[in-house]
N, C-alpha and C positions, 0 to 999 in steps of 0.2 A: 113362358114358351108356351108359343102356341103349338096345337096337338088338332088334329086329323083326324078322326075315325070314320070308318063303315058307318056304325051306328050311334045315336045321342048316348044311349046307354052304355056303352063303352069308355065313354067321354073320361068320368071321375076317377073308374078303375084305372085307365091307360095312362093318367096323367099322375096319379099318385106312384105308379111301377114306375114311371120316368122321373120322378123327382127322388125316389128312393135310390134308384142306381147311380144316377147323376151325383146324388151323395157321397153314395157309398166309394164311388171313382174317384172324388175329391177328395174323400179322409184319408185313403189310402193313398194317394200321393203328395200328400203334406198340404195342400191345395185351399186357404183359406178365400173366402170372399166378404168383405166386409159388407156388414147391413146396415139399412139406415140406423142411426143412432136420435131415440127422440127422447127431450129431455122435457122433463112437467117439473113445472114450478110452483108448490101450493102455497099461498100465502092465506093465513088464516086473518081476516079485518076483523077489529075491533066492531060491536055492532053498536052504534049508536041511540044515545037514550034520550027518550022523546019528553 
């Protein structure tokens, strides 16, 4: 989401407030937006003996 504000110092607060209101509206209307799912695969490798 792009936000244009008159003062740069207001940007974080305005962006946060918009995100909070948007999330609230989505939840109230039972709308889910899937987020990216990241899969992490962890393999522990045996150390080589010298």
